[in-house]
C-alpha positions in Angstrom: 195.1 93.1 61.2 194.3 93.1 57.5 191.8 90.4 57.5 193.1 89.0 54.4 191.7 91.9 52.3 194.8 94.0 51.8 196.0 94.4 48.1 198.9 91.5 48.6 199.0 89.2 45.9 197.7 85.7 47.2 200.4 83.2 46.8 200.1 79.2 46.4 201.2 78.5 50.0 200.3 79.4 53.3 197.3 81.7 52.6 196.0 79.9 50.0 194.3 77.8 52.4 192.5 80.6 54.4 188.3 81.0 53.9 189.4 84.4 53.1 192.0 83.4 50.2 189.5 81.0 49.0 186.9 83.7 48.6 188.5 86.4 47.3 190.8 83.7 44.8 187.4 84.3 42.9 187.0 87.7 42.2 190.6 90.2 43.0 188.0 92.7 42.5 185.7 92.3 45.2 189.4 91.9 47.4 190.0 95.5 46.2 186.7 96.4 46.9 186.4 95.2 50.1 189.6 96.9 51.5 189.2 100.3 49.4 185.6 100.8 51.4 187.4 99.5 54.1 189.7 101.9 54.2 186.5 104.5 52.9 185.1 103.9 56.1 188.2 104.6 58.6 188.7 107.9 56.8 185.4 108.9 56.9 185.0 108.1 60.4 187.8 110.0 61.7 186.5 113.3 59.9 183.6 112.7 62.1 184.9 112.5 64.9 186.7 116.0 64.3 183.2 117.6 63.2 182.3 116.6 66.2 184.6 118.0 68.3 184.1 121.1 65.9 180.4 121.1 66.8 181.0 121.0 71.0 183.8 123.5 70.7 181.5 126.1 68.7 178.6 128.3 69.8 175.0 126.4 68.6 174.5 129.1 66.3 178.0 129.2 65.3 177.3 125.3 63.7 173.5 126.2 62.8 175.1 128.4 60.3 177.4 126.2 59.0 176.9 123.9 56.1 178.6 120.9 58.4 175.0 120.1 60.4 174.0 119.2 57.2 176.8 117.1 56.1 177.7 115.8 58.9 174.7 113.7 59.0 174.2 112.9 55.2 178.3 110.9 56.2 177.3 109.5 59.2 174.9 108.1 57.3 176.4 107.0 54.3 179.7 105.5 56.4 177.3 103.3 58.5 175.4 102.2 55.4 178.8 101.3 53.8 179.6 99.9 57.3 176.7 97.6 56.8 177.9 96.9 53.8 180.9 95.6 54.5 179.7 93.2 57.6 181.5 95.0 60.0 178.8 95.3 62.3 179.5 91.2 62.2 182.8 91.7 63.4 182.1 93.8 65.8 179.7 90.9 67.5 181.8 88.7 67.1 184.5 90.7 69.3 181.9 91.3 71.9 181.1 87.0 71.8 184.9 86.4 72.2 184.6 88.6 75.4 185.5 92.3 74.1 184.2 95.0 75.5 180.9 96.5 73.4 182.6 100.4 72.1 179.4 101.9 74.4 180.7 100.5 77.4 183.8 101.0 79.4 186.2 98.6 80.9 189.3 100.3 82.7 189.0 97.6 85.4 188.5 94.3 82.9 191.6 93.9 80.9 190.1 92.5 77.3 191.6 89.6 75.4 194.0 90.5 72.8 193.3 90.1 69.1 195.1 87.3 67.7 197.9 88.5 65.5 197.1 85.7 62.9 193.9 86.5 60.6 193.1 83.5 60.0 192.8 83.2 64.1 190.2 86.5 63.8 188.2 84.4 61.2 187.9 81.5 63.3 186.1 84.2 65.8 183.3 84.8 63.5 179.8 82.1 62.6 180.9 81.7 59.0 176.6 80.7 58.6 176.2 84.1 58.7 179.8 85.7 56.6 179.6 83.3 53.8 176.4 84.7 52.7 177.2 88.3 53.2 180.5 88.0 50.9 178.6 86.2 48.6 176.4 89.3 48.4 179.4 91.5 48.1 180.6 89.8 45.7 177.3 89.7 43.8 177.0 93.0 44.2 180.5 95.5 43.6 178.8 98.1 42.0 176.8 98.9 44.8 179.6 98.6 47.2 182.0 101.0 45.0 179.0 103.3 44.5 178.6 103.6 47.6 182.7 103.9 49.1 182.7 106.0 46.6 180.1 108.7 48.0 181.6 108.5 51.4 185.1 109.3 49.5 183.0 112.3 48.0 181.1 113.3 51.5 185.0 112.9 53.1 186.3 114.9 50.6 183.8 117.9 50.6 184.4 118.2 54.4 187.6 118.1 54.7 187.8 120.6 51.9 185.9 122.8 53.0 188.4 123.1 56.2 190.6 123.8 54.1 189.3 126.6 52.7 187.0 128.1 56.2 183.4 125.9 56.2 180.9 127.8 54.1 177.7 129.0 55.8 174.7 128.1 54.6 172.4 129.8 52.4 168.6 130.9 52.3 167.2 127.6 50.8 168.7 125.6 53.5 167.7 127.9 56.0 163.9 128.0 54.8 164.1 123.8 54.8 165.2 123.7 58.3 162.8 125.7 59.4 160.2 124.4 58.3 161.8 121.0 59.5 161.6 122.4 62.9 158.6 124.2 62.9 156.6 121.4 61.0 154.6 124.2 59.8 153.4 124.0 55.9 149.8 126.2 55.3 147.5 125.4 53.1 147.2 127.6 49.8 143.7 129.3 49.3 142.8 127.8 46.0 143.5 124.1 47.7 146.4 123.5 45.3 149.7 122.2 47.4 150.7 124.6 50.1 153.1 127.5 51.0 155.6 127.9 53.0 155.5 130.5 56.5 
């Protein structure tokens, strides 16, 4: 399913009457940015799945020594922000309202309905009162969407490149910061000027 966001040019015929086409005909740049952001989300989620598989395959001490321990939560946060900016949470809600199972529930017994093959029929599942303001906000803030998409792509590439060369261990500074976070200890200096780490 393309949801009308793919990079095909709009023709004056069949696709020209849909809601997505009407919005995207105003800004081909918004359409391209949304498509690239969606692709970045999908690649990042695939990368995160592999990272979590490594986390549970490795020993706890190996995971704690590896920079993935720091990079994975960073990627999780920015890809979540990008998904929210794209309105993917609206799609999830609409799918659940249409009878599709929630991602966290397993419904092996019940057979969920099939998605329609035509993107315009998928759009009928959405509440346009929420979608339209969101689409307008995205088109008005393309720069922020592109920056967030770039951050997701860069962090994903960083993790994948590290996987090809061997994941580096954390350095002294990261270890010290982690110790402070875990213990929550900071002792005030005797002269009253701030605090020092133990």
